[in-house]
C-alpha positions in Angstrom: 0.0 0.0 0.0 2.7 2.5 0.9 4.7 1.9 -2.3 1.5 2.5 -4.4 0.9 5.7 -2.5 4.4 6.9 -3.1 4.1 6.0 -6.8 1.0 8.1 -7.0 2.7 10.9 -5.1 5.6 10.9 -7.6 3.1 11.0 -10.5 1.1 13.8 -8.9 4.3 15.7 -8.1 5.6 15.5 -11.7 2.3 16.9 -13.0 2.4 19.7 -10.4 6.0 20.4 -11.3 5.1 20.6 -15.0 2.3 23.1 -14.3 4.5 25.2 -12.1 7.1 25.3 -14.8 4.6 26.5 -17.4 3.5 29.2 -15.0 7.0 30.3 -14.2 8.1 30.2 -17.9 5.2 32.5 -18.9 5.2 34.9 -16.0 8.6 34.7 -14.1 11.0 34.4 -17.0 10.6 38.1 -18.1 11.7 39.1 -14.5 14.7 36.8 -14.8 15.6 38.3 -18.1 15.4 41.8 -16.6 17.6 40.7 -13.7 20.2 39.2 -16.1 20.2 42.4 -18.2 20.8 44.4 -15.0 23.7 42.2 -14.1 25.3 42.5 -17.5 24.9 46.3 -17.4 26.3 46.5 -13.9 29.3 44.3 -14.8 30.0 46.5 -17.8 29.9 49.6 -15.5 32.1 48.0 -13.0 34.6 47.0 -15.7 34.7 50.6 -16.9 35.5 51.8 -13.4 38.2 49.2 -13.0 39.8 50.1 -16.3 39.8 53.8 -15.4 41.4 53.0 -12.1 44.0 50.8 -13.8 42.8 47.6 -12.1 42.8 44.2 -13.8 39.4 43.5 -15.4 37.5 40.2 -14.9 36.6 39.0 -18.3 34.5 36.1 -17.0 34.0 32.9 -18.9 31.5 31.7 -21.5 28.2 30.2 -20.5 28.1 26.5 -20.5 24.5 26.4 -21.6 22.7 29.1 -23.5 19.9 31.1 -21.8 17.3 29.4 -24.1 18.4 26.0 -22.9 18.4 27.1 -19.2 15.0 28.7 -19.5 13.3 25.8 -21.2 15.0 22.4 -20.7 17.0 23.2 -17.6 14.3 24.8 -15.5 11.6 22.5 -16.9 13.4 19.3 -16.0 14.5 20.7 -12.7 11.0 21.7 -11.7 9.5 18.4 -12.8 12.1 16.4 -10.8 11.6 18.7 -7.8 7.8 18.2 -8.0 8.3 14.4 -8.2 10.6 14.5 -5.2 8.2 16.6 -3.2 5.4 14.2 -4.3 7.3 11.3 -2.8 7.8 13.1 0.5 4.2 14.2 0.4 3.0 10.6 0.0 5.1 9.5 2.9 3.7 12.2 5.1 0.2 11.3 3.9 0.7 7.7 4.8 1.8 8.7 8.3 -1.3 10.8 8.7 -3.7 8.1 7.6 -5.7 6.8 10.6 -4.5 9.7 12.8 -6.8 12.4 11.6 -10.2 11.2 12.8 -12.8 10.9 10.1 -11.0 13.1 7.6 -11.6 11.7 4.1 -8.7 11.0 1.6 -9.2 14.2 -0.5 -9.4 16.7 2.4 -6.5 15.0 4.0 -4.5 15.4 0.8 -5.2 19.1 0.7 -4.3 19.5 4.4 -1.0 17.7 3.9 -0.3 19.9 0.8 -1.0 23.0 2.9 1.5 21.8 5.5 4.1 21.1 2.9 3.7 24.5 1.3 3.9 26.3 4.6 6.7 24.1 6.2 8.9 23.5 3.3 8.6 26.7 1.3 6.7 29.6 2.7 8.0 29.9 6.3 11.6 29.6 5.2 10.8 32.1 2.4 9.8 34.7 5.0 13.4 34.7 6.4 15.3 33.9 3.3 13.2 34.9 0.2 13.9 33.8 -3.3 16.1 36.1 -5.3 16.6 36.5 -9.1 20.0 36.4 -10.8 22.4 39.2 -9.9 21.4 39.2 -6.2 23.8 37.3 -4.0 27.6 37.1 -4.0 29.6 34.1 -5.0 31.6 34.0 -1.8 28.4 33.5 0.3 26.8 30.7 -1.7 27.7 28.0 0.8 26.6 30.1 3.8 23.3 31.0 2.1 22.6 27.3 1.3 23.4 26.1 4.8 21.2 28.8 6.4 18.3 28.1 4.1 18.5 24.3 4.7 18.6 25.0 8.5 15.5 27.2 8.2 13.7 24.5 6.2 14.7 21.8 8.7 13.5 23.9 11.7 10.3 24.8 10.0 9.3 21.2 9.2 10.4 19.9 12.6 8.5 22.4 14.6 5.5 22.1 12.3 5.4 18.4 13.0 5.8 19.1 16.8 3.0 21.6 16.6 0.7 19.0 15.1 1.6 16.6 17.9 1.1 19.3 20.5 -2.4 20.1 19.1 -3.4 16.4 19.2 -2.3 16.2 22.9 -4.2 19.4 23.8 -7.3 18.4 22.0 -8.8 16.3 24.8 -8.4 19.2 27.4 -9.1 22.3 25.3 -11.2 21.0 22.4 -10.2 20.8 18.7 -10.4 24.6 17.9 -8.6 25.9 21.0 -6.0 23.2 20.7 -5.3 24.1 17.1 -4.9 27.8 18.0 -2.6 27.0 20.9 -0.4 24.8 18.8 -0.3 27.3 16.0 0.6 30.1 18.4 3.4 28.0 19.9 4.7 27.3 16.3 4.7 31.0 15.5 6.6 31.9 18.7 9.3 29.3 18.2 9.8 29.8 14.5 9.8 33.6 15.0 12.6 33.2 17.6 14.6 31.1 15.3 14.2 33.7 12.5 15.4 36.4 14.9 18.5 34.3 15.9 19.6 33.3 12.4 21.6 36.1 10.7 20.3 38.0 7.7 22.2 37.5 4.5 23.6 41.0 4.4 25.2 40.3 7.8 27.3 37.4 6.5 31.0 37.9 7.1 32.0 38.3 3.5 29.3 40.8 2.9 30.2 42.9 5.9 33.8 42.9 5.0 33.2 44.1 1.5 30.0 46.1 1.6 29.4 47.0 5.3 26.3 46.2 7.4 23.1 45.8 5.3 20.0 43.7 5.7 20.2 41.9 2.4 22.5 41.2 -0.5 20.4 43.3 -2.9 22.9 45.3 -5.0 23.1 49.0 -4.0 23.8 51.8 -6.5 27.3 51.5 -8.0 29.4 54.6 -7.4 32.7 56.0 -8.7 35.6 57.1 -6.3 33.9 60.5 -5.9 30.7 59.0 -4.7 28.6 59.7 -7.9 26.2 57.0 -8.9 27.3 55.4 -12.2 24.8 52.6 -12.2 21.5 52.3 -10.2 20.7 49.7 -7.6 18.7 46.6 -8.4 15.1 47.6 -9.4 12.7 47.1 -6.6 9.7 46.3 -8.9 11.6 43.4 -10.5 12.6 42.0 -7.1 9.0 42.2 -5.8 7.5 40.7 -9.0 10.0 37.8 -8.9 9.4 37.0 -5.3 5.6 37.2 -5.7 5.7 35.0 -8.7 8.0 32.5 -6.9 5.4 32.2 -4.1 2.6 31.8 -6.7 4.5 29.1 -8.6 5.0 27.1 -5.4 1.4 27.6 -4.3 0.3 26.2 -7.7 2.7 23.3 -7.3 1.4 22.3 -3.8 -2.2 22.9 -4.6 -2.0 20.8 -7.8 -0.2 18.1 -5.8 -3.0 17.9 -3.3 -5.8 18.1 -6.0 -4.2 15.4 -8.2 -3.1 13.0 -5.4 -6.4 13.2 -3.5 -8.6 11.3 -6.0 -5.9 8.7 -6.8 -5.5 8.0 -3.1 -9.2 7.8 -2.6 -9.5 5.2 -5.4 -6.7 3.2 -3.8 -7.8 3.4 -0.2 -11.5 3.1 -0.6 -12.3 0.7 -3.5 -15.1 -1.0 -1.6 -17.0 2.2 -1.0 -16.7 3.1 -4.7 -18.0 -0.2 -5.8 -20.9 0.0 -3.4 -21.7 3.5 -4.7 -21.6 2.2 -8.3 -23.8 -0.7 -7.3 -26.3 1.5 -5.5 -26.5 3.8 -8.5 -27.1 0.8 -10.9 -29.7 -0.6 -8.5 -31.5 2.7 -8.3 -31.5 3.0 -12.1 -33.0 -0.5 -12.4 -35.6 0.2 -9.8 -36.9 3.4 -11.5 -36.9 2.0 -15.0 -40.4 0.4 -14.8 -41.9 3.5 -13.3 -40.7 5.6 -16.2 -41.9 3.0 -18.6 -45.3 2.9 -17.0 
């Protein structure tokens, strides 16, 4: 049973990843293109400043894959594989929840697990470390950024699970509604404390050493030695649109995962009820046929 649930989760996740890719390709790709153009213009301005100062210029290297390949095949395959992997994890979580959620039917349970996955794996970590388009983030901080994000995901998922356990234990004493509110409040307090303790990306050692104390890694205006702005900072509208569309794409992925997986799980877990319903419908049709004919 568990293996068949996981297989259905992988299929539902792949479908969800495909839809999320189509959405991102249509709506988010223009923002990525804008960010890449900004990065190219900023690099050219920085190169001109370095040349004027007599500093060695960083020529960079050629792209291994063209932007067309990255925007279509690369991101598409990546999102489908990501969706399939999340679908497998989703199915495991769904199997664990079976029999522990009272009378909740397979389809509502699928949507509830999908909501938990969206919040725990993506949205809560996003609040602390939001998604960024190209040209935001410095190469020297890639490892630190990755480790911090993974730590945030791990804490979010762990304390979300503990909040569910806490809510179940408080249910007998406070009732379902109050227990849910208490567990949710405890989760918010704990995860908020963790967000306050973890450093912001602008406060990473490499960033402080090179750029000073800032809240984020978003590029500030580029200035010449006299302090005059020679290239603007990263456009705020592009940053907002990219992050908003990133959340929308993930919401689409997890919603699709729940909606696609729910019916498949229901057919797998409750075949007797389906057969009984079909038989009842057939019997009702047979019973009414003489009346109509009469």
